[in-house]
N, C-alpha and C positions, 0 to 999 in steps of 0.2 A: 315465653311465660304463659301465655293460655295454654300451652299443652301440660305446664308443671301445676295451674290453678286451679283447672278444668278438666272435665272428662273429654274434651274436644279431640277428636282424631286431628292427625299430620296436616291431612289434604284440608281439612274444615278452618284449623289456626291458620294454615299458609293462605288460603284463601279471604279468611279476614284480616288478616297481615297486609296481603297485597290491596283491597280492597280500599282498607284506612290510609295505606302509603296514598295511593291516588286522590283521593279524598282531600289529606292534609297536603297534598303537595299542591293540588288544585287552591283550594279556599286558602290556608294559609300560607304560601309561598310565593304562589304567582298573583293571588289577590289581597292579603293583609299584608304580607313581609312588604311589598312596594309601596304600600301608601303609609305603612306606620315604621315604628321600631321593633329591634329583638322582642322585646319583654311584650309589648301585646301580640306579634305572632306569636311567642311561646304558648302565654297564657289561650289564644286563641286557640289553640292547636292543642294544647292539653284539654281543654275544656269540649270541643270537638271529637278528642279520643275517648273521654271519659262518657258521651252519649253514647258514639258511635258504638263501642265493645260492651257498653251497659243492654244497649238494641240486640246487639248480634249475643250476646249469653241468654238475653230473654227470648228471642227468636230461636236459638239452638236450645234451649231448656240447659244451659250450664250450669254450674253450682261455681256462680262468681262473686266473692264477698265482697261488699261493698272496699274492704282494708286490703284485699289482693287484687280489688279496680284501681283504687288508689296509688298502689305498689306499680302496678304498669304502669299510670298516668304519669307518674312521677320521674320515673325511668324514662318514658318515651319525652318526657318534658324537657330531660339533662339532655338529651339527646337533640332535641331540638335547637335550641340554644347554643348547642356546639355547632352544631349545623348551618343554624342562620348565619352565626358568626364568621364563620368560613364561608357561607355562599359573601355575605359585605366583604370580604376581604379580596374575594378573589374578583369580585367587579369591582374595585375600585383600583385595580392593575391596571 
């Protein structure tokens, strides 16, 4: 979605996505999800993604509008909610 919404190259979009995934995994899945519930972890992941992607767009000078950023965060939030549900189901086995 970064490539679609911005003038980011494939390499910079990939690097940004990988870094966001690592940060979100450590903070959202390893710290927050373990001590809270899926809703709280998903909201925190979405907020983290918003700030992270806003900063990445600012630093890289990408033309990412607020609407485009919110679209990316909404999609990520939905995927995170499904991922957290899957983790809970697997850990319950």
